[in-house]
N, C-alpha and C positions, 0 to 999 in steps of 0.2 A: 465305209463309214466307221465300222468297228476298228479298223486298222488305224484310222486317223485319231480316234479317241485314245487308243492305246499309245500311239506315238506322242500325242499331246500330254498324256499323263506322265510318260517317261521324262519328257522335257521339263515339265513343272517340277517333278521330283528331283531332277538333276540340278535345276536352278536353286531349289530349296537347300539341297546339300551343299552347293557352292556357297550359298549365302551364309550357311552355318560355319563355313571355314573362314570367313572374313571377320577379324576381331572388331567388335562393335562395343564401344564403351557404354556402360549402363547409363540410363538417363537419370539425372538427379542434380541437386544443388548442395552446396556446403557453405561453411563459414571459416573465417580466419580471425583469430584473436591474438593480439600482441601484448605480452606482459613484460614487466621489469623495465619500465621506461619512466622518464621524468614527466612532471605534470604539464609542461609546456611543449609537448612533442606533437609533430605532424606525421600522420600515418598515410602511406600511399601503397598502391599495389598495381602490378602490370601482369596481365595474362600473356604468357609466352606460347603455350601449347593448349589447344582445345580439341574436343572430340569431333571427329568427322568420319562417319561410317563409310564414306565413299573412298577413303584412302586405304592403302594396303595395310597400314598399321592401326587404322582406326582413329588416327590423330593427325593434326596438322599444326604447323608452326605459324603463329599469327604475329609474332614480334621477335626480332633478333635472329632471323633465319641465317643470315651471313655469319653471325657470331658462332652459332651452333655448328654450322658446316665447317668453318675454319678451325675451330678449337678441337673438334672431334675427328677431323680429317675425313669427313664424309663426302660421298659423291653427289648426294642430293638431299632434299628435305627428309624423305622417308628413311634413308640410310642414317641421317643425323639423329632422328627420333629413336631408331633402334639402338644406335650406339649410346645415345644419352641415357636411355633406360638401363643399358648394361653398365653404365658408368656411375650409377647412383651410389654404389658402395665406395667409390673413389672420392673421398671428401675434398682432397686438394684440387682435383680437376673440377668438381662441381663448384667449389668456392671461386675459382678463377672465372668460370663461365658466368656465375651469378653476379660477380663483381662487374663484369663487362656489361651484362644485361641491365644492371642497376643504373647505368649512365644513359639509357635510352630515353627518348621522349615518350609521352603518352601515358604516364602514370595517372591513376585515378585516386582521388581522396577517399578515405574510409567513410566520410560523412559524419552525421550527427553523433553516432555512437562512439566516435573518436578511435578507440583502439580495437574495435570489432567491426567486421563487415560481413553481412549475410547475403544469401541469394546468389552465390558464385557458382557458375557452371563448372563442370568437371574439366580438369586440366592442370597445367603446371604454372605457378605464379612466382613472381619475385616481389618481395615486400621491402620497403625501405622506410626508415624513421629519421626524421629531421628534428633536431632540438632547436626550437625557436630562439632560445637564449644562448645557443652555441656553447653550452656548458659541457655537453657530452658529444662524442662521435659514435655513431652506431654502424655496425657492419650490416650489409644487406642480407636478407634471409630468403630462403626458398620454402615454398609450400606446395604440396600436391593434394589435390582433391579428386579422388577416384582415378588418379594417374599413377601407374606402377604400384598402386595399393588400393585398399578399399576405404580409406579414411574419407569421411565427409566433414568432420569437424577437426580443424587444425589449431593447436595452441602453440604459439612461438614465444620463446624467452629471448628477448632482445639481448644481444651482446654489445655492451656499451663500455666506453672508457671516458673518464673525466678528463677534459682538456686542462690539466693542471700539473704543475711541477711541485713536488713536495720536498722541502729542505729541512734538515735537522743538523744539530751540532752536539758534540759530546760535552761542550762547555755549558752545563745546565744553569749555572748561576749568572751567565752572560757577563761576568767580570773577568777582564784579561789585563795583561800588561805587555808592553813592547818586548819583543823577543819570544813570546809564547808561540808555540805551534798549535793551532786549533784544527780539529778534524771536522770535516763537513761530509754529509751524505745527501745526494740529490737523487730522487726517484721520479720516473716518468714512464708512461706506457707507450709502446710502439703503436703508431696510428695505423688505421686502415687507409690505404691510398688506392684509388681506382686505377686499374691497369691502364686505362686510357690516359692517365696523367703521369705514369711512371717514367716516361721518357725524360721528364724534368723533375723527378722526385726530389723532395727536400725533407730532411728531418734533422734539425739541429737543436741541441741544448746550449743555451747561452747563459753563462754564469759571470756576473759582474761583481768585482770586489773593490772596496775602497777602504783605505786604512790598513791594508795588509798586502802581502805578496804571495803568489802561488808557489808552493813547493812543487815544481813541475814534474819531478820524477816520482811523486807520490800518487799520481792519478791511477785509479783502477776502475775498469768498466766491465760489468757483467750483465747478462740478460737471461730471463727465464730461470730455470733451475741451475744450469751449469754453463751457459754460453759465455764466452769471453770475447771482448772487443779489444783490439790492439790499442794500447794507450796513446799511440801516435795519432789517433783520430782526434785527440785533444790538442788544439793549437792556442797560442797565447798572443795577446796584443795589448797595447796601451790605449786606453780610452781618452777622448778629448778633454775630459774633466779631471784627468789625473788618476782615473780608476784603472784597474787591471781587468782584462776580459779574457775568459776562457770559452772557446767554442768547440763543442764536441759534435763531430759529423757522424750521424748514425744512419744515413740513408741506405747503407749496405744491408741493414737489417730488414729492409722492405723488399720483398720479392714479388713476382707476378701472381703468386698464389696467396699473398698476404699471410704466409704461414706463421709469422711472428707477431701479427696484429694482436694487441691486448697483452703481450708479455711485458713484464716490468723490467725496465733498465735501471740499474743502480750504479751511480757514479760516486766514488769516494775520493777524497783528496785532503791534503793539509795546506794550511796557509800560515805564514809567519806575520805576526802583528807588528806594524810599523807606524801606527797612527801618530799624527801630530795634533789631532783635535779630539783625542780621547773617545773616538768612536770608530767602530769597524762595521761597515754596512755591506751586506752581501745579498744579492738578488739573483734568483735563477728562474729562467723561463725557457720556453721551447716553441718551435714552429715547424709546421710541415707544409709551408707555402705562404704566400703573402696574405692570404685571407684566413689563415688558421693559426693565429697566435694563441698560445696557452696562457692561462692565468699563472702568474709567478708567485714565488714565496720569498719573503725578505726576512733575514735574521740580523738583528743589530746586537753587537757586543760593545762593551764600554770599558775604558780604562779610567783610572782615578787621577786626581790632581791635589797637590798640596800647595796652599798659598801662604807664604811666610811674610809677615809684616814686621819690619825692624823699626823700633821706636825708642825715644828717650824715656828712661825710667821715671823721671820726674814730670815729664810733659809728653803724654802719649800722642798728642796732636803733632809733635815734631817727629817727622820720619827721617830715618838715618840711611844714607847711601853708603855704598862701598864696604859694607860688612861682608865677610867671606865665610862660607860654610862648606861642609861636605855632608852628604846624606848616605847613610848605610842601611842595609837590610840584612840582618844576621851578621855574618862576618865579612860581607861584601860591601866595599865602597862603590857606589853607583857612579856611572859616567853618563854624560849628557852632551847633546849638541844644542847650540843656541839658535833660536828662530826669532827673527825680528818681524813683528807685526806692522801693519800699516800705520798705526798711531805711534810707532817708535818703541813700543813695549817689547822687552826681551823675554822670551819664554825658554825654559830649559826642558828639552824633550829627552826622556830616558832612552838611551841607545846602548844596550848591553855590549861591553867590550870596546866601545868606540867613544871618541870625544874626550872631554875633560871632566874631572870630578869636582872642579871648583864652581861654586854658586855664589853670585855677587848681587847684593841688593841694589835696586835701581834708585833713581832720584826720588821716587815715591816710597822708598823703603821696602819695595816688593821683590819677592822671589817667587815666580810662578813655575812650578815643577809638574810636568805632565807625563802621561804614558805609564803611570804606575798601577800596580795591582793591589789587591787587598793585603793587609798585614801591618805589622808594626815597624816603623822606621826610626832611625836614630839621627837627629840633626845636631851637628857639632860645629860651633863657631871656631874658625881657624885664625881669623884676623878681625879685630874690632874696628869700628869706624874711628877716624882720627879724633882724639880727645876723649875716648871712652875706654872703659876697662873691658878686657876680654872675659867672656863667660866660659870657663873651662869645662864645666859639666855639660855633657850632651843631654838633649831633651828627646824623650820618646813621643812619637806621634803615631796613632793608630788610624788607619784608613780603611773604610769599607766595613765598619762594624755592622752586623746584622744581615749582611748579604750572604745567602747560601742557596743551595739547589731548590729549596722550597720557597725561597724569597728572592728570586732573581732580580737583578738591577735592570731598570728600564731607561736609565739616563746616566750621564757621567756622574761620578760620585766624588765629592770634594770635601776637604777639611781645611779650615784656616787656623793659623797659629801665630800668636803675637809674641815677639822676642824682644825683651827690653834690656837696654844697656845703661850702665851708670857712668857718669862723667868721671874722668880721672881726678883724684883728689877729693871726691865726695864720698861720704859714707854710704855704703850700699843700702838700698831699701828693699825690704821684702814684703811691703804692704803696709798701709796705714802711715804712721809717722816714724816707723822704723826704730833704729837704736838711738836716734838723736836725743829723745827725751830722757833716755836712761843715762846718756853721757852728761847732759846738763844737770840732771838730778844728782848724779854721783858727785860732780864737781861742787854743787851747792852743799851737799852733806859734808864733804871734806873741808870746805871753808868754815862751815858752822862748827865742826869738831875742833878745828884749829883755834877758833875764837874762844870756845869754851875751855880749851886747854890752857891758854894764856890767862884767861880770867881766873881760873882756879889756882894757877901758880902764883899770881900776884896776891890773891887772897891768903894763901898759906904763908907767904913772905911777911905779910903784915902781922 
């Protein structure tokens, strides 16, 4: 009997010793709080690993077992947990695993407290945030409660990026003229793309330009602090509405670890202004899939217009056709191409170094000159309408006064100028009744003086 008691005591002691050798997670609960999110965000969590004292590691995988085994090259569940704990210092590996786990079903809502969930059992969790307005994209996050650490309260700062393309230009007053080269900068952040969707990954920046042409060899693309993308990733095409379209393919920046997610991509380029309608419209947007369009940014630039009206000096309601002019800016005589509108109206569009310098008034006495920048222009008549005298002195016209960087233009800027001619043989008028009254008055004085002279002469002879 005594021997039996001794053997039993030894067995119990041995079992107690063996039990102490098996890792058993401490019993307890914890909480997860997510910060740095938008007001309209949805918070969800999924427990991946939980405590199980019957397992050799003291833990078991309850979601995504195949993912952990495959990604860690493990032989079974317990080997995967051991290797997962060892890999917690390898951020790129953990990011990849968490990204794949975030695509699983079975996520739970945080509940009424929105960004905080309490009463969670010990283990490893994946947390994801979804912006209901699709303004931001959030990277999935990992949280450990009593797993590989002693933490019971976990605070996470969400990593988010705004689904938006930002565009700027060096032309701060937004006033341009044809022939100008304008510099643009487009910035966008590399999106997070789930590894399960990377087989058909997409990340394009689409830039649409109207009223200008891309200087194709001016494109430069950088990301992060010093990453450079080959400019050949930018391709060019013609839009159906006459626009020019540049597409920059950036999908190569997305790898299975999402190592570039959140980095800023900066695209700079130049465009040459060629507008016929005194406006340059430029819009940039991006997408990383059919359901992931970014908000775009539009920048409008504007050219100026001079409208000359040729009239009869004595009757301004009479418009004069076929008057010919040149327009200069500084020492340069400007050249133009003619554009005929639907109503038959002819417009002269400034084309530096191309076209003709001759401007001709139409049947309504109009000369519409477009594509001009700010500054003072000199309008000179080179041939008067038939039956009218040539005005030899050039007239100065200032366009875009008051437009500067602190007061940018938000529409086309125009100035009108009335150019009056006098009929051949008529005395020129400069306003009012001109010199006619002085001529008539002078003749009257001369007649009166002659009459007085003869009257005085006859008087002396008597």
